[in-house]
VOZA-67211 format. One line per field, with one value per residue: x, y, z of N, C-alpha, C, O, CB in turn. Coordinates in pm, 1 decimal, decimal comma. Glycine has a CB too. Layout:
% residues N
nxx	X/... $
nyy	Y/... $
nzz	Z/... $
caxx	X/... $
cayy	Y/... $
cazz	Z/... $
cxx	X/... $
cyy	Y/... $
czz	Z/... $
oxx	X/... $
oyy	Y/... $
ozz	Z/... $
cbxx	X/... $
cbyy	Y/... $
cbzz	Z/... $
END
This chain:
% residues 104
nxx	50,1/36,6/-170,7/-102,2/-250,2/-244,9/-342,5/-341,7/-256,6/-269,3/-56,1/163,3/230,4/456,2/673,4/590,9/577,4/848,6/955,9/833,6/944,6/1218,3/1207,5/1184,5/941,0/757,1/517,5/199,5/-116,8/-271,3/-527,0/-684,7/-820,7/-974,9/-1243,9/-1345,6/-1365,4/-1197,9/-958,7/-795,9/-965,7/-1225,0/-1230,5/-1314,0/-1486,7/-1420,9/-1202,3/-1319,2/-1496,3/-1569,9/-1362,5/-1219,4/-939,7/-746,5/-666,9/-715,7/-547,1/-532,5/-318,1/-261,6/-82,3/20,9/199,9/463,0/531,8/799,9/866,0/716,8/787,6/1008,1/889,9/689,0/846,4/984,2/768,0/669,9/887,8/876,4/630,4/688,7/889,3/738,8/561,6/725,3/769,9/520,5/434,9/262,9/15,6/-230,7/-130,5/-198,4/-204,0/-228,3/-174,7/-262,8/-299,1/-373,7/-436,6/-411,7/-516,5/-424,4/-649,5/-699,1 $
nyy	-4607,2/-4257,3/-3981,6/-3663,4/-3351,3/-3055,0/-2723,1/-2430,5/-2104,7/-2066,3/-1932,6/-2031,1/-2267,0/-2350,6/-2330,5/-2511,5/-2752,6/-2783,1/-2804,8/-3045,6/-3223,3/-3196,5/-3310,2/-3568,8/-3656,4/-3756,2/-3828,1/-3710,7/-3539,0/-3255,2/-3030,8/-2779,4/-2440,8/-2428,8/-2351,4/-2163,1/-2062,6/-1906,0/-1840,5/-1656,5/-1531,0/-1518,0/-1735,0/-1727,7/-1843,1/-1690,8/-1440,2/-1201,2/-1154,9/-942,4/-894,1/-1124,0/-1314,2/-1448,0/-1759,5/-2090,9/-2403,6/-2758,7/-3005,3/-3343,2/-3596,8/-3923,7/-4098,5/-4327,8/-4442,9/-4385,5/-4152,6/-3941,4/-3771,1/-3624,0/-3483,9/-3334,3/-3177,5/-3019,5/-2881,8/-2743,1/-2573,2/-2422,9/-2289,6/-2143,6/-1971,2/-1819,3/-1703,3/-1535,6/-1322,4/-1214,1/-1043,1/-1088,2/-1142,0/-1386,1/-1684,2/-1810,5/-2108,4/-2442,8/-2754,5/-3087,0/-3418,4/-3764,3/-4108,8/-4362,4/-4623,1/-4822,9/-4961,5/-5071,5 $
nzz	2400,8/2331,1/2258,2/2142,2/2139,7/1986,3/2000,0/1828,2/1690,8/1339,5/1236,8/1359,6/1240,3/1072,4/1251,8/1450,9/1305,7/1240,2/1498,5/1586,0/1399,5/1463,9/1715,4/1651,4/1560,9/1305,0/1202,1/1189,1/1209,6/1066,0/1128,5/974,1/992,1/1231,1/1431,0/1719,8/2067,4/2335,5/2592,8/2456,6/2286,4/2026,9/1746,7/1425,3/1125,1/902,4/778,9/739,2/940,1/1209,0/1490,2/1466,5/1550,6/1413,7/1250,9/1374,1/1430,4/1461,0/1576,0/1564,6/1710,2/1738,6/1964,2/2052,7/2384,4/2459,2/2323,7/2413,7/2639,1/2539,8/2326,5/2460,7/2631,7/2443,2/2328,8/2551,7/2599,5/2365,8/2403,8/2637,9/2544,0/2366,9/2551,3/2702,6/2531,9/2516,7/2711,1/2937,7/2819,4/2716,6/2553,6/2232,8/2236,6/2313,6/2476,2/2488,8/2622,0/2580,9/2650,0/2399,3/2175,8/1909,6/1692,3/1443,1 $
caxx	68,9/-24,4/-203,0/-85,4/-336,5/-197,1/-432,7/-259,2/-283,5/-205,8/69,7/269,9/239,7/593,2/755,7/548,4/621,1/993,7/975,6/797,4/1047,0/1341,6/1184,9/1176,0/801,6/738,9/381,1/98,5/-222,2/-303,6/-662,1/-681,3/-943,8/-1050,3/-1314,0/-1371,6/-1346,3/-1122,3/-892,6/-738,0/-1069,4/-1297,9/-1172,7/-1430,1/-1456,7/-1382,7/-1126,0/-1404,4/-1571,4/-1509,1/-1321,1/-1142,1/-802,8/-661,7/-716,8/-655,6/-524,3/-510,6/-223,8/-272,3/31,6/14,0/340,5/497,8/563,4/937,1/881,8/626,0/856,8/1090,6/799,4/624,8/949,0/1007,7/648,6/667,7/990,2/820,4/529,5/755,5/956,1/631,8/505,2/818,2/752,7/379,5/412,8/149,3/-104,3/-246,7/-71,9/-294,1/-136,3/-263,4/-128,1/-337,9/-259,3/-462,9/-392,9/-484,6/-486,1/-450,6/-740,6/-688,1 $
cayy	-4493,4/-4133,5/-3881,5/-3522,3/-3262,8/-2917,3/-2622,4/-2310,5/-2020,3/-2122,4/-1861,2/-2109,2/-2396,3/-2385,7/-2351,0/-2635,2/-2866,8/-2797,6/-2853,2/-3187,5/-3295,7/-3196,5/-3400,8/-3704,0/-3690,4/-3733,5/-3867,3/-3632,6/-3483,8/-3115,2/-2989,1/-2633,7/-2361,1/-2471,6/-2239,4/-2180,9/-1947,2/-1939,8/-1733,8/-1555,1/-1471,6/-1600,0/-1763,2/-1752,2/-1911,6/-1600,1/-1324,1/-1083,4/-1136,0/-850,7/-959,6/-1244,6/-1297,9/-1538,8/-1895,4/-2193,4/-2535,7/-2864,6/-3107,7/-3468,2/-3686,0/-4043,4/-4128,8/-4434,4/-4390,5/-4336,7/-4023,5/-3840,5/-3672,2/-3536,4/-3395,5/-3241,8/-3081,1/-2925,7/-2797,4/-2652,1/-2471,7/-2337,2/-2204,6/-2051,2/-1868,8/-1730,9/-1632,3/-1430,0/-1207,0/-1173,1/-942,0/-1120,3/-1180,0/-1529,4/-1735,9/-1897,5/-2236,9/-2539,6/-2891,1/-3187,4/-3556,0/-3869,5/-4240,6/-4415,4/-4759,7/-4845,7/-5073,9/-5133,2 $
cazz	2313,2/2377,0/2157,1/2175,3/2062,9/1994,4/1944,5/1816,9/1574,7/1220,7/1211,8/1424,0/1173,1/1030,7/1371,2/1517,1/1224,6/1259,4/1635,3/1588,0/1323,1/1544,8/1828,6/1598,7/1531,4/1161,8/1164,8/1260,6/1125,0/1091,3/1091,9/957,4/1001,4/1348,2/1493,7/1861,3/2153,3/2455,3/2667,3/2369,1/2202,8/1930,3/1615,9/1339,2/1000,3/795,6/825,0/724,8/1063,3/1305,1/1613,4/1438,9/1598,0/1338,7/1233,7/1458,2/1376,6/1559,1/1533,2/1638,6/1692,8/1822,3/1992,5/2146,0/2518,4/2471,5/2255,3/2469,6/2723,3/2454,8/2252,9/2554,2/2674,9/2333,4/2314,7/2666,7/2575,3/2261,1/2466,2/2729,9/2463,1/2320,2/2666,2/2743,9/2444,2/2513,1/2814,0/3022,4/2744,1/2694,4/2430,4/2163,3/2223,5/2417,7/2453,5/2564,0/2592,1/2628,0/2605,5/2284,4/2135,6/1767,3/1681,3/1309,6 $
cxx	-8,3/-54,1/-175,8/-177,5/-290,0/-302,7/-354,8/-306,7/-208,8/-77,3/189,5/300,1/383,5/682,5/720,4/590,0/771,2/1024,3/944,8/902,7/1176,5/1330,5/1168,8/1035,3/774,6/600,2/282,3/-4,3/-249,0/-444,7/-659,6/-819,3/-1034,1/-1112,0/-1332,5/-1355,0/-1275,3/-1059,4/-838,6/-838,4/-1133,3/-1216,1/-1288,0/-1385,6/-1408,9/-1305,5/-1204,8/-1484,2/-1498,0/-1472,9/-1240,7/-997,2/-705,6/-727,1/-645,1/-631,1/-515,2/-413,4/-242,6/-149,3/16,0/156,4/355,9/544,2/702,2/961,2/805,2/701,1/938,3/1001,9/735,8/725,1/975,1/889,4/634,4/769,5/942,3/720,4/592,2/826,0/854,2/577,3/594,7/801,5/611,0/342,5/284,8/20,9/-109,2/-189,8/-174,4/-231,4/-175,6/-210,9/-205,7/-281,3/-364,6/-412,8/-473,9/-435,1/-518,7/-533,1/-733,3/-556,3 $
cyy	-4375,3/-4045,3/-3744,3/-3444,2/-3120,0/-2827,9/-2492,0/-2225,9/-2078,7/-2050,1/-1934,8/-2239,7/-2436,1/-2414,8/-2482,4/-2758,6/-2890,2/-2855,1/-3003,2/-3270,8/-3307,0/-3289,0/-3545,8/-3749,9/-3654,7/-3773,9/-3792,2/-3584,9/-3340,5/-3088,5/-2836,2/-2571,8/-2406,6/-2347,8/-2268,3/-2051,6/-1993,5/-1816,8/-1622,1/-1496,7/-1571,0/-1618,5/-1806,6/-1810,9/-1819,8/-1481,4/-1195,3/-1055,1/-1039,6/-927,6/-1086,1/-1221,0/-1389,2/-1674,8/-1988,6/-2319,1/-2632,6/-2963,4/-3227,0/-3552,9/-3802,0/-4093,2/-4253,8/-4371,1/-4329,7/-4203,1/-3909,5/-3732,7/-3573,4/-3436,8/-3291,7/-3137,3/-2976,4/-2830,3/-2700,1/-2540,0/-2372,1/-2238,2/-2101,4/-1939,2/-1768,9/-1644,6/-1517,5/-1304,2/-1151,2/-1072,4/-965,1/-1156,6/-1332,3/-1567,8/-1827,0/-2033,3/-2324,9/-2676,4/-2983,3/-3324,4/-3651,8/-4002,6/-4284,8/-4556,0/-4771,5/-4973,1/-5145,1/-5092,3 $
czz	2369,9/2257,3/2215,3/2082,9/2090,2/1930,2/1945,1/1699,6/1455,3/1183,4/1272,2/1349,8/1140,7/1150,1/1440,4/1438,0/1237,9/1396,9/1643,5/1515,0/1403,2/1665,6/1782,0/1564,7/1386,0/1113,4/1253,3/1160,1/1166,2/1041,5/1089,5/976,9/1115,4/1413,1/1641,5/1937,2/2279,7/2516,2/2578,5/2270,2/2109,0/1803,9/1527,7/1206,2/888,8/851,2/806,7/851,6/1155,2/1431,2/1590,7/1477,6/1524,6/1328,5/1330,4/1377,0/1492,4/1497,0/1625,1/1606,5/1790,0/1838,8/2077,5/2277,5/2528,0/2401,2/2322,1/2547,9/2640,1/2379,9/2344,5/2603,1/2567,3/2316,8/2431,5/2648,6/2469,4/2320,7/2559,7/2654,6/2410,1/2433,8/2710,4/2659,7/2443,6/2620,7/2893,3/2951,3/2730,7/2558,1/2362,2/2131,5/2341,7/2376,5/2546,0/2530,7/2645,2/2574,5/2483,5/2252,9/1987,9/1753,9/1546,3/1248,0 $
oxx	-104,2/27,1/-221,2/-181,7/-295,6/-347,1/-307,3/-387,7/-99,3/2,3/304,2/387,2/427,3/758,2/809,2/633,0/815,9/1108,7/1022,1/944,5/1237,1/1431,4/1142,7/1012,3/770,1/568,3/281,3/18,8/-249,5/-478,3/-635,1/-920,8/-1155,1/-1042,0/-1334,8/-1333,4/-1291,9/-1102,8/-835,6/-800,6/-1102,2/-1142,9/-1351,6/-1266,8/-1359,6/-1338,9/-1161,8/-1534,5/-1377,6/-1546,5/-1197,7/-938,6/-592,3/-830,2/-528,6/-687,3/-493,0/-425,7/-239,8/-117,3/-0,2/224,6/272,5/590,9/720,5/1068,4/827,5/679,3/937,5/1035,1/729,3/690,5/986,7/908,8/591,3/740,4/964,9/725,1/552,4/822,2/879,5/550,0/544,8/816,9/584,3/230,5/206,8/-75,0/-5,9/-200,3/-232,1/-209,1/-157,9/-203,7/-213,1/-222,7/-434,8/-353,8/-590,4/-328,7/-628,1/-491,5/-758,5/-525,5 $
oyy	-4390,9/-4034,9/-3712,6/-3468,8/-3071,7/-2854,4/-2447,8/-2270,9/-2133,2/-2102,5/-1904,1/-2315,5/-2544,9/-2511,9/-2556,1/-2858,2/-3004,7/-2943,6/-3079,1/-3375,9/-3414,0/-3340,8/-3634,9/-3868,8/-3537,3/-3756,0/-3807,8/-3590,0/-3307,4/-3119,4/-2772,3/-2641,4/-2420,9/-2252,1/-2384,0/-1945,3/-2107,2/-1703,9/-1506,2/-1421,4/-1690,1/-1529,5/-1909,1/-1826,2/-1869,5/-1428,5/-1090,1/-944,2/-1053,4/-1016,9/-1149,5/-1119,0/-1406,1/-1700,8/-1967,6/-2337,7/-2593,3/-2999,9/-3214,0/-3577,0/-3781,0/-4125,7/-4282,5/-4257,2/-4230,7/-4145,0/-3792,9/-3613,8/-3453,3/-3318,6/-3173,9/-3019,8/-2857,6/-2711,0/-2586,4/-2424,4/-2251,8/-2118,6/-1984,9/-1823,9/-1648,4/-1526,2/-1412,8/-1192,7/-1051,2/-1021,4/-872,1/-1198,4/-1399,2/-1492,9/-1913,2/-2067,9/-2285,7/-2709,2/-2960,3/-3344,2/-3622,7/-4008,8/-4248,0/-4599,6/-4734,6/-5079,9/-5265,2/-5132,4 $
ozz	2445,4/2165,3/2325,2/1962,3/2203,3/1818,5/2049,7/1618,5/1469,1/1105,5/1239,4/1392,6/1178,2/1149,8/1483,4/1496,3/1245,8/1410,4/1702,0/1563,5/1409,6/1713,5/1862,9/1542,1/1349,3/995,9/1375,4/1039,3/1284,8/927,2/1191,8/977,9/1097,9/1446,0/1683,4/1879,1/2324,0/2493,0/2619,7/2180,4/2109,7/1760,8/1552,2/1178,1/787,6/957,2/854,0/869,6/1176,9/1473,1/1687,1/1441,2/1569,5/1390,5/1364,0/1269,0/1606,9/1380,1/1747,5/1490,1/1910,2/1741,6/2163,4/2278,8/2598,8/2417,9/2289,5/2524,2/2667,1/2370,9/2309,5/2614,5/2597,6/2293,2/2412,1/2679,1/2481,8/2292,0/2559,8/2697,6/2408,3/2414,4/2751,7/2709,6/2376,9/2621,8/2913,9/3016,3/2733,2/2461,0/2428,5/2015,4/2457,0/2258,0/2666,7/2424,3/2742,1/2466,7/2468,1/2296,8/1945,1/1798,9/1537,3/1135,8 $
cbxx	23,6/66,9/-350,9/65,0/-488,7/-57,2/-568,6/-110,2/-240,9/-301,4/62,1/231,5/158,5/654,2/738,3/397,3/584,6/1064,8/886,2/658,5/1074,0/1374,1/1060,6/1234,6/702,0/843,8/360,9/162,3/-351,5/-201,2/-772,2/-627,3/-1020,2/-959,3/-1450,7/-1280,9/-1482,2/-1015,5/-780,5/-622,1/-1012,9/-1433,5/-1058,9/-1509,5/-1576,9/-1506,1/-993,1/-1499,0/-1594,6/-1604,6/-1440,5/-1153,1/-795,9/-524,2/-698,0/-744,9/-396,9/-645,6/-75,5/-404,7/166,9/-79,6/406,6/608,5/551,0/1031,5/836,5/523,0/948,3/1174,3/690,6/564,6/1080,0/1032,9/523,0/696,2/1122,9/752,6/429,6/856,1/1033,6/518,5/483,4/962,1/791,3/291,5/408,9/122,9/-105,8/-395,3/61,7/-343,3/18,5/-417,9/26,0/-490,7/-120,5/-610,0/-406,6/-468,3/-565,9/-317,0/-880,3/-807,0 $
cbyy	-4525,9/-4060,4/-3893,7/-3475,6/-3282,6/-2900,4/-2610,9/-2347,5/-1871,6/-2118,2/-1719,2/-2140,3/-2393,6/-2272,9/-2234,0/-2635,2/-2844,8/-2662,0/-2774,2/-3209,0/-3225,2/-3054,5/-3357,0/-3797,4/-3615,5/-3809,3/-4021,9/-3512,0/-3568,4/-3019,9/-3045,7/-2597,3/-2368,1/-2549,2/-2213,8/-2286,1/-1878,0/-2042,6/-1791,2/-1613,7/-1358,4/-1536,9/-1873,4/-1622,2/-1985,0/-1552,3/-1314,7/-1101,4/-1270,4/-732,6/-991,6/-1285,1/-1324,7/-1550,4/-1943,2/-2224,1/-2540,2/-2934,9/-3055,5/-3544,4/-3611,2/-4154,6/-4011,3/-4527,7/-4500,3/-4439,2/-4036,2/-3907,3/-3743,0/-3620,5/-3477,1/-3318,7/-3153,8/-3002,0/-2884,6/-2729,0/-2537,7/-2422,5/-2289,9/-2126,4/-1933,4/-1813,0/-1728,5/-1479,6/-1244,0/-1293,5/-805,5/-1008,4/-1112,1/-1569,9/-1812,9/-1830,4/-2218,7/-2544,1/-2903,9/-3180,5/-3588,5/-3843,2/-4343,8/-4322,9/-4864,8/-4856,1/-5027,1/-5091,8 $
cbzz	2168,8/2477,8/2109,9/2160,7/2100,3/1924,1/2027,1/1800,0/1600,9/1104,7/1268,8/1568,0/1046,4/947,3/1468,9/1537,0/1077,5/1241,8/1734,5/1523,9/1188,4/1591,9/1907,6/1695,7/1627,7/1083,9/1178,0/1337,0/1134,2/1022,5/1193,4/819,1/870,5/1449,3/1425,4/1918,5/2186,7/2423,7/2748,3/2293,8/2123,9/1896,7/1623,0/1316,2/954,4/719,3/750,6/607,2/1133,8/1338,1/1695,3/1289,8/1746,8/1403,4/1088,0/1579,3/1289,2/1600,9/1535,9/1603,0/1715,5/1759,6/2062,4/2086,2/2620,6/2416,4/2112,3/2560,1/2823,1/2353,8/2183,7/2674,1/2709,5/2202,2/2304,2/2797,2/2531,2/2151,8/2542,8/2817,3/2346,0/2257,9/2782,1/2734,5/2304,9/2526,8/2751,2/3108,9/2603,3/2704,4/2459,4/2033,5/2216,4/2441,4/2477,4/2531,8/2653,0/2583,8/2719,6/2161,2/2220,7/1685,2/1705,4/1217,1 $
END
């Protein structure tokens, strides 16, 4: 099995959930209000903070091997579509994967 970890702006939530559903992924966890800093700037805990660029979220999906390629292809296409409209700016979207094993 493989875990996909998506880090994105929360403004993408609906689109990402639809994309996952369309790719046949119906089990995942969403962690909201994720703080951090990266290529697209700082994300703080309050919208009152100056310099806040929006809220982040993390989506974790544990997939059987036969679903990974389809999901990754759909997520790459999503990112590419966003990148085309960003005119060279960094996209607040990252995708990571790592092997996992269900223990209980």
